[in-house]
C-alpha positions in Angstrom: -37.7 -13.0 -5.2 -34.6 -13.7 -7.4 -35.0 -13.2 -11.3 -34.2 -16.0 -13.5 -30.5 -14.8 -14.9 -29.8 -14.2 -10.9 -30.7 -17.6 -10.3 -28.3 -19.1 -13.0 -25.5 -17.3 -12.0 -25.8 -18.5 -8.3 -26.3 -22.0 -10.0 -23.5 -22.0 -12.5 -21.5 -24.3 -10.2 -24.2 -26.5 -8.8 -25.1 -29.8 -10.3 -28.7 -31.6 -10.5 -29.3 -35.2 -10.8 -33.2 -35.7 -12.0 -34.4 -39.1 -12.0 -37.7 -40.5 -13.6 -38.9 -43.6 -15.2 -41.7 -41.7 -17.4 -40.2 -41.1 -20.7 -42.2 -38.4 -21.9 -42.5 -36.6 -18.4 -38.7 -37.1 -17.8 -38.0 -35.0 -21.4 -40.3 -32.5 -20.6 -39.0 -31.7 -16.6 -35.5 -32.1 -18.0 -35.8 -28.9 -20.8 -37.5 -27.1 -17.6 -34.9 -28.0 -15.2 -32.0 -27.1 -18.0 -33.4 -23.5 -17.8 -32.2 -23.3 -14.6 -28.7 -25.4 -14.4 -26.1 -25.9 -16.7 -24.7 -29.1 -14.8 -27.7 -31.6 -15.5 -27.7 -35.4 -15.3 -30.9 -37.6 -16.1 -31.4 -41.0 -15.0 -34.6 -43.5 -16.0 -34.6 -45.6 -12.5 -33.2 -45.5 -8.8 -30.4 -47.7 -9.5 -29.0 -45.3 -12.8 -29.8 -42.1 -10.6 -27.5 -43.7 -7.9 -24.6 -44.6 -10.3 -24.9 -41.2 -11.5 -24.6 -39.8 -8.1 -21.6 -41.7 -7.6 -20.1 -40.6 -10.4 -20.7 -36.8 -10.2 -21.6 -36.3 -6.8 -24.5 -33.7 -7.7 -25.3 -31.2 -4.6 -29.3 -31.1 -5.7 -31.3 -34.4 -6.6 -34.8 -34.3 -8.0 -37.0 -37.7 -8.0 -39.7 -39.7 -8.2 -40.6 -42.4 -5.7 -42.3 -45.1 -7.7 -39.4 -46.7 -10.1 -38.5 -50.0 -11.2 -35.4 -51.8 -9.9 -34.7 -49.3 -6.6 -37.4 -46.8 -5.7 -36.6 -42.6 -4.9 -37.1 -43.3 -1.5 -34.1 -46.1 -1.2 -32.0 -44.4 -3.5 -32.3 -41.0 -1.3 -31.5 -43.1 2.1 -28.2 -44.4 -0.1 -27.6 -40.9 -1.4 -27.7 -39.4 1.8 -25.5 -42.0 3.0 -22.5 -41.2 0.7 -23.3 -37.4 1.2 -25.8 -36.3 4.1 -25.8 -32.6 2.9 -27.5 -33.0 -0.5 -30.3 -31.6 -0.9 -33.0 -33.9 -2.4 -36.7 -32.9 -3.7 -38.9 -35.8 -4.3 -41.7 -35.2 -6.8 -44.7 -38.1 -6.7 -48.2 -39.1 -7.3 -48.7 -40.8 -3.9 -49.9 -39.0 -1.5 -49.0 -41.3 1.3 -48.4 -40.6 4.7 -45.9 -43.3 4.8 -43.7 -42.2 2.1 -44.1 -38.7 3.3 -42.9 -39.8 6.5 -40.2 -41.9 5.4 -38.8 -38.8 3.1 -38.9 -36.9 6.7 -37.2 -39.4 8.4 -34.2 -39.3 5.2 -34.4 -35.7 5.3 -35.2 -34.6 2.2 -35.3 -31.0 1.3 -38.9 -31.1 0.0 -41.8 -33.5 -1.0 -43.9 -32.4 -3.8 -47.4 -34.0 -4.8 -47.8 -34.4 -8.8 -48.9 -32.9 -11.1 -46.2 -30.2 -10.2 -47.4 -26.6 -10.9 -44.6 -24.7 -12.9 -44.9 -21.6 -10.5 -44.8 -24.1 -7.4 -41.6 -25.8 -9.0 -39.6 -22.5 -9.7 -40.0 -21.3 -6.0 -38.7 -24.4 -4.7 -35.6 -24.0 -7.1 -34.8 -20.7 -6.0 -35.2 -21.8 -2.5 -32.9 -24.5 -2.6 -30.2 -22.5 -4.9 -30.8 -20.0 -2.2 -30.2 -22.0 0.9 -27.1 -23.9 -1.0 -25.5 -20.7 -1.8 -25.6 -19.7 1.9 -24.4 -22.8 3.2 -21.5 -22.5 0.9 -20.9 -19.0 2.0 -20.9 -20.6 5.9 -18.6 -23.1 4.8 -16.4 -20.7 3.0 -16.2 -18.8 5.6 -15.3 -21.0 8.6 -13.0 -22.9 6.0 -10.7 -19.4 5.7 -10.9 -18.3 9.5 -8.2 -20.1 10.2 -5.7 -17.7 7.7 -7.1 -14.9 9.7 -5.4 -13.7 12.4 -7.2 -13.6 16.0 -10.4 -14.3 14.4 -12.3 -15.3 17.4 -11.7 -11.1 18.7 -11.6 -9.6 15.1 -14.1 -8.3 13.1 -14.5 -10.5 10.3 -16.4 -9.8 7.2 -16.6 -12.2 3.9 -17.3 -10.6 0.4 -18.1 -11.4 -3.0 -16.3 -8.8 -5.1 -17.3 -5.8 -2.6 -20.7 -7.2 -1.4 -20.9 -8.5 2.3 -21.9 -11.9 2.0 -21.3 -13.3 5.7 -20.0 -12.1 8.8 -18.8 -13.0 12.2 -20.7 -12.5 15.5 -18.3 -9.6 16.1 -19.2 -7.7 12.8 -22.6 -8.1 13.5 -22.6 -6.6 17.2 -20.0 -3.6 16.2 -22.8 -2.6 13.5 -25.4 -3.1 15.8 -27.6 -5.4 13.0 -29.0 -9.0 13.4 -27.6 -10.7 10.5 -25.5 -9.5 6.9 -28.8 -9.1 5.1 -29.6 -6.3 7.7 -26.4 -4.6 7.5 -26.7 -4.5 3.4 -30.0 -3.1 3.6 -28.7 -0.4 6.2 -25.2 0.8 4.3 -24.7 -1.3 1.2 -20.9 -1.9 1.6 -18.0 -1.1 4.0 -16.7 1.4 1.6 -19.9 4.1 2.6 -18.7 3.9 6.3 -14.9 4.5 5.9 -14.2 7.9 7.0 -11.6 10.1 5.5 -8.0 10.6 7.1 -4.6 11.3 6.2 -3.0 8.0 4.6 -6.2 5.7 5.3 -8.3 3.9 2.9 -11.7 5.6 1.9 -13.3 5.9 -1.2 -11.7 8.3 -3.2 -12.8 10.1 -7.1 -9.9 8.2 -8.9 -10.1 4.9 -7.0 -12.7 2.9 -5.1 -12.0 1.5 -1.7 -12.5 -2.2 -3.1 -10.6 -1.5 -6.4 -7.6 -0.8 -4.3 -7.8 -3.4 -2.0 -8.6 -6.3 -4.9 -5.5 -5.0 -6.8 -3.4 -5.0 -3.4 -4.3 -8.8 -1.3 -2.4 -8.9 1.7 -1.7 -5.4 2.1 -2.4 -3.7 5.5 -4.6 -0.9 5.5 -5.8 1.6 8.1 -9.3 2.8 8.5 -11.4 5.3 10.5 -15.4 4.0 11.0 -18.0 4.4 13.3 -19.5 1.9 15.3 -23.3 1.3 16.1 -22.9 3.8 19.2 -21.4 6.6 16.3 -17.9 6.3 18.3 -14.8 6.6 16.3 -13.0 3.6 15.9 -9.6 2.8 14.2 -8.6 -0.3 12.7 -5.8 -1.8 10.7 -7.5 -3.9 7.8 -6.3 -6.8 5.9 -8.1 -8.4 2.5 -7.2 -11.7 1.7 -8.4 -13.5 -1.5 -10.0 -17.0 -1.2 -8.0 -19.2 -2.9 -9.7 -21.0 -6.2 -12.6 -19.2 -5.2 -13.3 -16.5 -7.7 -14.8 -12.8 -6.6 -14.2 -14.0 -3.0 -12.1 -12.5 -0.3 -12.0 -12.1 3.5 -11.8 -8.8 5.2 -10.5 -8.8 8.7 -10.1 -6.0 11.1 -7.7 -5.2 14.2 -8.7 -2.6 16.5 -6.1 0.0 17.5 -8.1 2.8 18.9 -7.1 2.5 22.4 -3.1 3.0 21.5 -4.8 6.5 20.4 -2.3 6.7 17.5 -5.0 8.4 14.9 -2.9 12.1 15.6 0.9 10.1 14.6 -1.1 9.6 10.9 -2.2 13.3 10.0 -0.1 14.8 8.3 0.5 18.4 10.1 0.4 16.2 13.2 3.5 14.1 11.9 5.4 17.7 11.6 5.3 18.6 14.9 7.5 18.7 17.6 5.2 17.8 20.3 4.8 14.0 18.5 6.1 11.5 21.7 7.7 8.0 20.8 5.2 5.7 22.0 7.3 2.3 22.4 4.2 0.3 23.2 2.2 1.1 20.4 5.0 0.9 18.0 5.4 -2.6 18.8 1.7 -3.5 18.9 1.6 -2.2 15.2 4.6 -4.3 14.6 3.2 -7.7 15.8 -0.1 -7.1 14.0 2.3 -6.6 10.9 3.8 -10.0 12.0 0.5 -11.8 12.9 -1.0 -11.2 9.6 2.2 -12.2 7.4 2.6 -8.7 6.2 5.8 -7.1 4.9 7.3 -4.3 6.0 10.4 -2.4 4.0 14.4 -1.9 4.8 16.1 1.2 3.7 19.7 2.0 3.8 21.4 4.5 2.8 25.5 3.7 1.4 26.9 7.3 1.2 23.6 8.3 0.2 22.6 5.5 -2.2 19.3 3.9 -1.3 19.1 0.0 -0.7 15.3 -1.0 -0.4 14.2 -4.5 0.0 11.2 -6.4 1.7 11.5 -8.0 5.0 9.2 -10.4 7.0 9.3 -9.6 11.1 11.0 -13.0 12.3 10.6 -12.3 16.3 9.7 -9.3 18.5 11.9 -9.4 21.6 11.4 -6.9 24.6 13.3 -3.9 23.2 14.3 -5.6 19.7 12.8 -6.8 16.7 14.4 -9.7 14.3 13.9 -9.3 10.7 14.3 -11.7 7.5 15.6 -9.8 4.4 18.0 -10.5 1.4 22.1 -10.5 1.6 22.1 -7.1 -0.5 20.0 -5.8 2.6 22.2 -7.3 5.2 25.3 -6.3 3.4 24.1 -2.9 3.4 23.0 -2.8 7.3 26.6 -4.5 8.4 27.7 -1.2 6.3 25.7 1.7 8.1 25.2 0.0 11.4 21.6 0.5 11.1 18.3 0.3 9.3 14.9 2.1 8.8 11.6 0.2 8.8 8.7 1.2 6.9 5.2 -0.3 6.2 1.7 1.4 4.9 0.7 0.5 8.6 2.6 2.4 10.3 2.3 6.1 10.9 5.9 7.2 10.6 9.4 5.3 9.7 11.3 3.4 12.4 14.5 3.8 13.1 16.7 0.8 14.8 20.2 0.3 15.4 22.1 -2.8 14.3 22.7 -5.9 16.8 23.8 -8.6 14.8 23.4 -10.3 11.3 23.2 -13.8 10.4 24.0 -14.4 7.0 23.1 -18.2 7.0 19.3 -17.6 8.0 19.6 -14.0 6.4 18.1 -12.2 9.7 19.2 -8.7 11.1 18.3 -8.1 14.9 17.7 -4.2 15.7 17.8 -2.6 18.6 16.6 0.9 20.2 14.0 1.1 18.2 12.3 4.6 18.0 9.5 6.2 15.3 11.1 9.2 13.0 9.2 11.7 10.9 12.5 13.3 9.4 13.6 9.7 8.5 15.8 9.8 4.9 12.8 7.6 3.2 10.9 10.9 3.5 14.2 13.0 1.3 12.0 14.3 -2.1 15.8 14.6 -3.9 18.7 12.1 -3.9 21.2 13.2 -1.6 25.0 11.5 -1.9 28.0 12.2 -0.1 30.9 13.4 -2.1 34.2 11.2 -2.6 36.4 12.0 0.4 39.3 14.3 -2.0 36.8 17.3 -2.3 37.1 21.0 -1.4 34.9 23.7 -0.5 35.0 27.3 -0.1 32.5 30.0 2.1 32.0 33.4 1.5 30.1 35.7 3.7 30.0 39.0 1.9 33.7 39.7 0.6 35.3 37.3 3.6 35.9 33.8 3.2 35.8 31.6 5.8 38.7 30.0 6.7 38.1 27.1 9.2 37.7 23.8 8.7 35.0 22.6 6.6 33.7 20.0 4.1 30.8 18.4 2.4 28.5 15.7 4.1 26.3 15.5 1.5 24.7 17.1 -1.5 21.5 17.0 -3.5 20.1 19.2 -6.5 18.7 21.4 -4.2 20.8 21.7 -1.1 24.3 20.9 0.3 25.0 20.0 4.2 28.1 21.1 5.6 30.3 20.1 9.1 32.5 22.9 9.9 34.8 23.1 13.2 33.3 27.0 14.1 30.3 28.8 12.9 31.7 32.2 10.6 30.7 35.5 12.7 27.4 36.7 11.2 26.0 33.5 9.9 22.2 33.9 10.1 19.5 31.8 8.8 18.1 33.3 5.5 20.9 34.9 4.8 23.0 34.7 1.6 26.3 33.1 1.0 28.4 32.2 -1.8 30.1 28.8 -2.2 32.6 27.4 -4.2 32.7 23.4 -4.9 35.7 21.7 -6.0 34.6 18.0 -7.1 35.7 15.4 -9.1 34.1 13.8 -12.0 35.7 11.2 -14.4 38.8 12.0 -13.1 38.7 15.6 -13.8 38.3 18.6 -11.4 34.4 20.2 -11.5 34.4 23.5 -10.2 30.5 24.7 -9.0 30.1 28.2 -7.7 26.7 29.3 -6.8 24.9 31.6 -4.5 23.1 30.0 -1.4 20.6 30.6 1.0 21.2 29.4 4.9 18.2 27.1 5.7 19.2 25.7 9.0 22.7 25.6 11.7 23.1 23.1 14.3 26.0 22.3 17.1 26.7 19.0 17.9 29.4 18.0 20.8 32.3 18.5 18.3 31.3 20.1 15.1 28.6 22.4 13.7 26.6 21.3 11.3 25.0 23.9 8.0 22.4 23.3 5.2 22.6 26.0 2.6 19.8 26.0 -0.2 21.1 26.6 -3.6 20.4 29.4 -6.1 21.8 27.8 -9.0 22.1 29.3 -12.4 21.2 26.7 -15.2 24.3 26.1 -16.2 25.3 25.4 -12.7 22.5 22.8 -12.1 23.6 20.7 -15.3 26.9 20.2 -14.1 25.4 19.1 -10.9 22.9 16.7 -12.5 26.1 15.6 -14.3 27.9 15.1 -11.1 25.3 13.7 -8.9 24.9 10.8 -11.8 28.3 10.2 -11.9 29.1 9.5 -8.6 26.1 7.3 -7.7 27.2 5.0 -10.5 30.7 5.2 -8.5 29.0 4.1 -5.2 27.0 1.7 -6.8 30.4 0.1 -8.2 32.1 0.4 -4.6 29.1 -1.1 -3.0 29.3 -4.1 -5.3 32.7 -4.4 -4.4 32.1 -4.6 -0.6 29.5 -7.4 -1.0 31.9 -9.8 -2.6 34.5 -8.7 0.1 
């Protein structure tokens, strides 16, 4: 049995009406009942009791039977007509079967014979509060199911703080338990079952799983968890706080196991070239994001300037997606003719090409969607495109490259070059010297530094080479100033295009 403090916590929102015509007994019993309930209303007969009930609508009524003006049976009948779910406890000195049958007919919760022992009374109070809590949890659960996507086939669990309080049948069958009490006895809470996986939700030394989800209600999380047969399953989990109900929330689980996506969330796998685009899985994930009303992020890079804003999925077509976002993002997509979609629910960024934009509806349609493990959102440093009027020289030993060459983008660590041909002797990990002539505050900036060849590739009409800088302290300082200055210039340029 619960202790008194626990009972008081669970009963703090409950209202109780006590009706007794005997002054001495009413005063004594009121003090006892007041130890359990903060919200207690006391009446001296059936008429007064019914008036107080209509005014306050308490969930529990404790009453005598034989009272002037209106007896407890008649009052209880009126109360049940007003609020059928009211729990009525009758205490009477009359051991009369007729009264008992009438009480049963009305549907009273318990019939106690006076004098009532304190231990017996406490037991009844504990019992009625426990039943009220279960009924409230059930009602709360069912009321909020309408806000949970596809709850009929999904695992759904209601929590009070991190403690499971109610679950649907799918949840109980998944874990092989008869009721939520059995689950709590076996497992405690959900956090103990969450398995470690790259980028997934699980208990970490620095942050408990529930602290994470309660601080980010509506966010989607990937989780890995075993079923009753020890089979690993992959779910997307969402936590939704219940409005106006402190500490309560709904967890919903969407099963992704059949999509075989776990390897895509593994950092070592994502970097592998063996990952194959899975359009079906990608659209399934986007569908789950849409139906959970979760946000995604759109990313664009105007000359290297990062422009990122939230977006909501409006429609998923056969080969494209329609998203709603703000004007700034739409304008950047219009300029770049593409965009990148990210979400915590996705294993990788999704790249898509521009189809059309509706500025009135604030929507954009993207097509040719594909996962991209090497998208710009994974960059660790800022990369910007230089001004058109720049010059660069490339030296291999004592020899200067004489072909056409330009800077595609530049960061504090590296530079990406576009060449019309490759110099002889250009090898990966080979050392070169690069001299860049850039413009800053209408003045020429010259940066000359050693560099190592990191990557080279060939397209249809040009070659691309990426060099990793070996900067001196002064060269690095100059490059920091240049990149900062160039970013400000790009921002001013983009703002001008917004108004254009």
